[in-house]
N, C-alpha and C positions, 0 to 999 in steps of 0.2 A: 636369303633361305635361309638362314638358322635358326635364326630367331624363333621363325616359324618352325621348323621342327621342334623345337624345344617345346614352345606352344604348344605342339601337336600330341610330343610325348605327355606335360600337364593332362591334355585332357583325355587322352585315354587314360592314365592314372582315374580320373573323373569318373570318366566313365564306366567302368570297375565298379568304382564303386557304387553308380547308379544300377549296378545290372547283380551286386549281393544286397540290396537292400527288396526287404517285403513288403506284401502289406503288413500294417498291425491290425491285427483281428479284436485288439479290444475297443477301437474303436468304428467297425463298421463290418461289410462283408471282405471277407478275406482272400479270396477266389478262389478258394479250395473246390469251392461246389461244382465248377465247371458250371458247362449248357443244364443240369439238371439240378435244379432249384427249386424248382417243381414251387414258385411262388402262387398265391392266393390266385384265382381268375376276381377280378374286378367287374369287370361286364355282368348284371343281374340279366342279362336277357341271353347271353352265351353261357354263362352259372345256368341259368335253369336249365338249357337244355341239356347242358351236361352232365349234371344230376338225375334228367331226364330215364338217356341214355345209360346210365351206367351206375345202381342201385348197389352191386356185391360186385364179390371178383370170384372164380371157378377155375382153379386152376390144374389143372390132368396131368398126370405121374405123381410116382413117388422116387424123386431124384433130387440129385442135386442143382440141378439145371433147373429144373421147373419150382424149386423152392427161392432161385434166386427171384425167377417171372415173379412166383408171387408174392415176394417180396415188397420188389420194385414196382408195381403194379400199388398195392397198400401205398408204397410210401409215396411217389407221385401223385396217385388218386386222391389221397388224404391233403395232401398239402397247395392240389390245383382246385379241389372242389368244396376244401376246409369242414370237412364230416370224414367223422369213421368208415373205412368202406369194409364189413364183415366178408366174413372168406364164404363162399353158400358152399352147401355141399351136393345143393345138384337143383335141377332148374324147375323151381315151381312156384317163381313171381318174376315180373318182369323186370329187367336190369339187371340180368346177371348177362357180367363180362364171363366170356367161358375162351382158354387160352389151352389148347396143347395143340397132339399129334392128331392122327388117325391113328392110330398102335394103342395111344392110349385114352382116347374116346371113340366112343359107336358116334358119341350123337356130331362130331366135328364132321362128318363122312354124311351125314343126313342135312346138313346145313349148308355142305362147301363142294361144287360139282367134283365126281373126280377129274375131268378134263384137266381144271381148275388146278387143283393139287400136285395130278399127272406136273403138269409145266411150272411147277412151284421146284425143282430141284432140288438136294439137298440143304439147301440154304434160304430160297425165299420164303416169303411170307404170305398170306394175305389180311385183310381184314373185312368187312363184313356185316353185315347187318340181318340177322331169319327169326328165322323161329324153332323152338323148341319146345315142346310137351301146350303147345298154343299159347307158350309168351313169347313176345322180344327181348330178342338177346343183340348181343353185342360178338364179333368170331371172330379171333384171332387163332389162326390155322395156315401148319406147318409141317412138314413132314419127316423134318429131325427137330432134335430139341432147342438148339442154338438158331436156327430157325423164326420159334417162338419167340425167343427172346428176342431175337433180333425187330420180331414185329410188336413186342411190346414196350421196346423204346420208341419203337416210330410210332405208334398210339399216343403214346406220351406228346411226344415231339409235335404231332399234328395239336391236338389241345391243348402245351402250354404256346404253341404262335395262331392259335387260334381256328384251329379250323374243323367245317359243318362235318363232324360224323354223325350225322343222323340218318342219313341213307347213305354209309357211302360202302365202296363196291372196291378194295384199290388190293393192288395181284403187285408185289414189290423183289426183284429176283435181281445177285450183283450180275454187273457187268463182266467185270474180271474173280480169274480163282483165287489167285495169292494175292491177299492186303495185308499186306507187311508193314512195321514199325522195322527202322533198323537204328539199332544204337550203338552209339559213337563209345561206351561206356567200357573202362579200365577199369583190371581186379580193386586197381585204390581205389575205387572210385571218384579216380576225376575223369571229365569227358570233353573227349576233344569235338573240337566246335561245341559246344554246350553250354548256354548261358544263363541258367536257370540252376545255379548250383551244383552238390555233388550226383552222382549217379544215386540212383531209386535204391540200386541192390547194395546188398549189404551183406557182403559176401562173409564179412568176418562172425556176425548171427549165423548167417546158412547154415544148415539145415535144421537147425534148431530151434532157433527163433520163427515168425511167420510177422513183419512187421502190416498190420490191418493196411497201410498202405498197395500194397501189393493188390490185394483182390477192391479200393476204390481207381485201380490204373485199370486191372481188366475188364472192370463196369464202366468206366469211361468207355474204354475200346472197344467193351459191345453193343454198345449206342451208341457208335458209327460202320459194324457191321466188322469191324478190325479184325483178323483171325488170324495174325501169326505174328511172333513179333521175335527181331535178332539180337540176343541181349546183349552184342558183346562187340568189341571194336572191331570191324574189318583189320585195320593194326593188328591182327590178336597176338598175341600172346600163347603159344601152346600150351601151358599150366592149364587153360580154360578146359582140357581133355585128361587132365585127370583124374582120379577115380573120386577124389575127396573136391571136387569141385562138378566132377557130374551129379552127386548126390544134392550138392546144393540147384544145381540145373531142375533135377529130378523135384527139387521143394517145389521150386516156382513154376513149375511143370502145373503137379497138384493144385497150386491157386485158380492158375488161368483157366486149366480141361472145362472147369460148369460154363466158363464164359463163351465156350467157343474159338477159343485163343490155346495155338498150338507153339510151343520153343523153338528156336533154331540158332543156331551157336557159328560163327566166325571161325574158323579154322585158318591155323598160320599150317601151309605147303612144309614146312620145314619138321612140322610136329612127329616125323617116328626116329628123325637122328638125335644119337647117343650128343647129347652136352658136352661128353667129355670130345668126343666127337671132331662135335662142331667145333672147340676151343680149339686142336690139335689144327684142325684146317683152315681153319678163319671164315666156315661159315655158322649160319645163328643156326643151334642148337637149340636142339627140339625136347622130348621127352618122354623118349624109344632109346630103344639101345641101339639100331643101328648105323652102318656109314652112310648112308645113303639118305634120302627121298627121291632116286629117281623114280617115274613112273614105269617105267619099264621094267623095274625089278619087282619078282614075286617075292620076297620078303615085305618089299614097301607093301606092295597090293592085299599081300595076305592080312600086314601090322592093320591096315585102314579098313580092313573086312570084322578086323578081329575086335578092334574100337568100335565099330557101330555096331556090332551085340553088342558090345558091355553098354552103348547110349542106348539101346532099345531096350534092352530086361530094365532097365529103369525106366523111359519112358518110354512108353507105346506108342503113343502116336507121334514123338520126336520128329517136324519138320524137314531137317535137313543144316546144309552148311553153307555157306555165306565164304566164297574168298577174294579176296582181295593179292594177283599170283602175277612177276615178276613186275610192279609197280609203286617205284618211291620207294624203294631197295626192301621188301617185301619178295619171300624169295617165290619162286615159279619152278614147272617144269624144262623154262628156256634154259635154267640152270644148267639142265642137263642135255639142251640141241632137245629137248623136245615142244612140242605142241602147245595149245594152247587148250587145245581137246584131246588132247592127249593125259596130259595130267586133269584136266577135269570130268574125263571118262573110267578112272581111276577112282575118283572118289564116287562116282555119280556110280558103279558098279557095285559098292562098298554097301551104298544106301538102296538100290531100287529091291533090293527082297525082304525089305522092310515098309516099302513106297515113298523111301524120302528121296529129297530132292537137290542137288547141286544150280546155286547162282553164284555163277560166276560172272565177275564185277570184266569190265570192257573200260575201265577207266586207268587204260597208259601211254605213256609218250618214252617213250625212247627215241630218243634223237636220233640215230643209229638206220631209223626206218622210214625215217621225215624229221630236216630241221621244223616243218611246220604244227606244233605243236594240236591243232583241229586236225590235224591228216591220219594221224594213225592208231585209232582205235580201227576206224573204218578198213587202213591198211593192212592191218593186226587178225583182224577178225573176218573178211568178209571168203576172203579165198579160203576158212575153212567151215565154212556154209555145207550142212549135210553131215562132217564130219563128227558132229556132237551126240553123246545119248538124247535117249529118247525123254530124258526123267532131268534134264540139264534148262535150266536159262542166259541164253546171255543177258547179264543187267546190266546194261548201260545211261549213262547221267541222261539230261534231256536235252542237253548240250552238247556240241565237241570241246570244249575247253571246261569248266568248272561251275557251275553256280552261280555265273554270272550274272548279275541284274536284269537283263534283255543277249538273248539267244538265241540265234536259228537253231533248229532241229539242229541235235547230232541225223545227220545222213545214215546213219550204221542204220538205223532203224527203217524196215521196208527192201535192206539192203540185203538180209538172210530171211530168208520165204524160208528154208528147210529148218530153219532153230530159231523156235520161241526165244520172242527178246522179252525181258523186263525192263521196265521204265521204274527208275529213280529219278525220285527229285527229292528236294533239301527244302521243308519244313521248318528248320533250324536257321538262320538268317545269316548265314557266317559269312557272305559278302553282301550283304543289305543291313549292317548297321545291328547286327547283333540282337541282344533283346532290349535295347537302349532306343533303337527309329519304329517307329508306326505303321509294319509295312502289308498290311492284305497281299495275300499272298496268291489267291485263288482266281482273280482274273490275269496273273501271269502262268497258270498254270491252264485257264483256260484257253491263253494263246495257243500251248505249247497243241495242247485236245487236238486244237480246230485246227491245225497246221497241214497241209497238203505236202505228200510226201510222194505223190504222181508215182508210187511204186509199181501200180498195177492201174495204174492212169486216173483221171480225172477221179477226189473223192475217196484217195488212200490217204484219209489223215492219222498224224500217229496215235488217235484215241480207238480207228477203228486197226493199228495197225497193232499195240496194244492188247485191245478184247478178239482176237481173234478173226473178226471180221470178215478181215483183207483179204488175207492169206493160209487161215485155214490153220494158225494154231493149237495142236490138243490140249495145251495147257496155257494157261495165259496169267500175268500177273504185273501186280505191281506196290512200286517199295517206298517210303516216304519215310527220308536220316530224319531222327525228334531231335523236337524241339523241348524233352522232358527232362526237371530235375528234381534234384526234393527239395527248390525252394519250396515254400506255403504254398504258391497259389502256382506252381507248375512247371509257368512258360519262365518268369522270370519279369516278361509283362504280362500284366492284364490282359489284351492288344490280339499277344503271342498267342493266344490260347483259342483264336478261330482261325487262326493258319492247321492247328491241330484239328479241331475240328472239320475245317474244309477240306482237308486229305481225307479224312474218313469218306466224308459226304459223298466226294468226285471216284471214291476211288471204288466204292459203292453204287454209283451212276456218275457218266461223266459226261454227263448230260447236263447236268442243274448246272446253273447260273451263276455266276460271283453275285450276284445280288440276293438274287433267292438264298441263297447261301448265308453270304451277309445276316439277310432281313430275318433268319428265322438266330440265327444269333444272337443278335443283338440282343432279339424277345425272350430267348432264354437264359443269357446272362445278364440282362444289362435296366432295359422297361419295357414295354409294349406299347406304352403309350405313342400313337403314331408321329408326331413332331419330333424327340428325341429319335422313333428309328430313323427317319430320315434324315436328321442332321448326324448323326452318328455314321450311317451308310452312305452321307455327302464325304465322309474322311476316310473311310474304310476303301471305296473306288477309287477315288484318286490316288492313294499313296503311293500305289505302284508305278506308275509313269510319275509322280514327282521323284520317289528315289532315283529313279533314273535318270531323271532331267540336272539332279546335282551330283549323283555319281560320272554315268560313264553314258550323255546321249550320244545320238548318230550312231550307234553299233562300234563304241569304245569300249574296253573290256580291260580287265584285267589290270589297272590302276593302281590296286588296295597295297598297305603295306605287304611286302612280303608273307611275314609269318604269325601278325594279326587279323589283317583279313578288312581291321576296321575302318582305317583312317589311307584318306588320297599319300599317295608318293608317286608321285607321274614322274619322278626325274630317278628315282634309284636304280643307281647303275655300278654298284658294285655289288650283285650278288653271285655267289657261288656258281651259280649256273643263269645262262645266257638267256637262256625259254622261261625262267622266272622273274626277269625285272619289265618295268614295266614299259621300258623304252624297247622291248622286245616284243608288244604289242600293239604298242602306238605310233610307233615308227613315225612321231613331229618332227620338221627337218624346218629349214627355209623355205622347202618348194607347199609342205601341207600335212598331211597326218592322215595315218590311217593302215590299215594290215591290207598291202596286195594282194589277194587269194584269186585273181582272173589266170585265167589262160599264163597272160605275163609274169606272174607272180606263182606262188604254190600252187596255185590250180586245185584249193579246199573246194572250191563249185562247181569244181565237174565232176565232183563226188558224189552229187544231188540228178535226182532222173529230169530228162526232160520233163518241161518246161524250164524247172529252176535254176539248172547250172549256166541258162544263157541269162536266165533273168538276173540274176545276182552276178553274173561275168562282165554285164551292161553297167554302165554307171549310168547312163540314158534311166534304163528300164527295175534298179534295182531299189526294193524301198528304203527309204532312208530312216527306218529306224534300226537299218543292216548296214548302210553305206561304209561306215569306216571300220565296219568287218572284213568288207571284202574290199575295197579300194582306198589306194592313196592319192586322194583326195585334195587336190589347189582348195590354197587358202582359200581364193575368189571364186570360188567354182560355186553358181550360182543355184541355189535351190530353188525348190518350185513354191515357195515362197517370195522369188522373189529377192533373197536376203541372199548373202555373200554365209558361204559358210561357218567363216569367222562369224561374223554376226549370228547367223541363227546358232552356234554354240552358245557362244553370249545367251543370247535369249534362252533358251532352253535350264543351263544355270541359274539363269535370276525367277527365272520362272519355276523351276524346280521350288526355290530358297521361299518363294511370296506360299508356292503350295503349300511349304509349313505353315507358317506366319498366316494363314487360313484355315487349316485344321485347328490351332491352336486361339484361333477366336473363334471356333465351332465350339471347342473343349469347353470353355470358357462360357458362352450362352446356359452351357448343359449343367451348371455349378448344385443348382438349387434340383435337380432334377435325374441324377445321380449318389447313389451310396457316395457318402464322405470316404470313407477309404478308396476310392477305387477311383473318386474325382483327386485327393491331391495326390497316388500315385503317379494316374493317366499325367498330371497335369507335367509332375515333376519330369519323368520321361521325357515330357513334349518340350519342356525345357531343355536338355541335353542333345536331343532333335535336331533343337530351331539353332544350336550350338555349331555342330557337327557339319550342319547343309550347310552352313554359312562355309565353315573352315574348308572342304569339298570346291564347294564353289570358288572360293578366291584361290585358294593352292591349286587349285587345276588352272585356270583362268591368267593368274600371273603365268604360273610355267608354261603354258603355251604360246602366251603371249614373247617371252622371247623366242621362241619361234617365228612367229604370224608377226610383229614387229607391229600391230594395229594394237588400233582404240581397242580398248574392251567398252562395250554397250551394255549399258545395262538396265534396257528397259527396249520397244519396238520402236 
């Protein structure tokens, strides 16, 4: 295996070079425009229909957001309709597109019934045809300006994807309140688990120099209805709370505000501690002048209250704090024998007078709590249900381990009915090939959203828990760890843009199907030609299952290299902590493979509500996609297909790589129908993707063969 490790290391370096590459803007589409390219409509019938419905725009209100709406509608409509779209001052002719709120325009109230407006809430919008002054018109209406902006982007989306708007009566409201991106960006502009260059935030230039890309970032997020962004890494540097950095944060907030986006910050729990005292006591120092960050200390509480006041004086609409505490070496209340609730409540107390929230992450894994890492969040947080202040979210990752290619849903969800829970998804592909592998994540997220936790009987899906409909949470939220960097095409891989897009669309409406979202993104980003759309969609829709097959089939997990999380390393056995080794997770031996989480093992299955605990706990009823997650299974175990477990594993690994080959064939068939720069960029990524998938297959099967002693089968 030594030669193989050398080969894997070489390919990791090669992959890094691929990840640093960007599209050549001189040879075609460089990807910067994302899904807002507004390419001319070629269908003559559709074009004539749109031109009849819309001849001019009239955006009500004199404010920054109204100006952005006006500019976006003109930009989009002129690109799509291939003609100038004048700005109207009144509705005195057919075809005026009027956008605004009832407070900005009495005409809006005349077209949109009051019950419809009342149902929109603060962020929803309606798009409908109507009549003003005897002239047919099209109206975008909302109660707040951000809703008007969301409606404008949605109308342009409908037109870009060829939808009929001639007799439209559309109402759209977000199903989740806080729809955030989490940036894992450091103050030196490195990005933890980022694969698209450096951080967007040029801290050394702020607040004096405002990069135009900040507004482009805000515009892209507003087009999806994303309404908040956490600017910095959850492994937070206390320096972010110094006055000079808060001035920089305020400058970004000023850019984002007209787009309906609030800024949030990750904070370090030890921030109040004096750096000098930290050195003297071997604790991590902060930026304050105190000897402690104990949440029960009145001086510590005052420090946070004063800091919150300082922040809100600069940023009146500041969103709040994201906190990683007592996890992976980060400080927290348990350092002082206090609970997570006591630490979170101290921060909530400081933010509450200003309308801010705390997002307290549940990503913890103290081996003293339980030797099975999958059990720990549940054991630490469920006993605290009901002890958190009302402006606190407990923010949990979708699965109980760590953003694996496939996991069962984290059993913590649904188990804290008195505590609002925020779902944390990962848009950046930390464990799914970084920005080299083409993996469309919407099918993964759909599986999570539809997962029934039975918290209040059948129908208690993760989506229903997160949107508050199952347990009646007074506030709801979702967070996506972003895949955005300063690469010209934003995400490193052109197709990774689809995951940013899909996250935003699902955060607004989690009932959308992955196929519908893929269809939209392809039509807006690549081509509206039906044969192109269907072929590209076939690549995207099968990519996640393919990734699982050549990486971690049948419930295998965390057999990636410890630090890079890129290539396979199932035999890695010299890590400093047992629970980080791949052996810890796959448990392969001469008898079989898999982690026993049944009652005879760690009993992680017992953390789920019935009937899931019984289904997962019985090898006969456990879904095979989770089989090795919950069971240590003999190599000769008979699968539903009639094959042995070993042969089934071999089949999955080989079918995964064959799926990548099929994706390459499909992409090559599109050479003449895709922008040449995008085509070449994706072709090169897919070539590396193919090499990586083969390494995963061969490394894992050859390694596991040393335990099974069986022949590696390459086909059915």
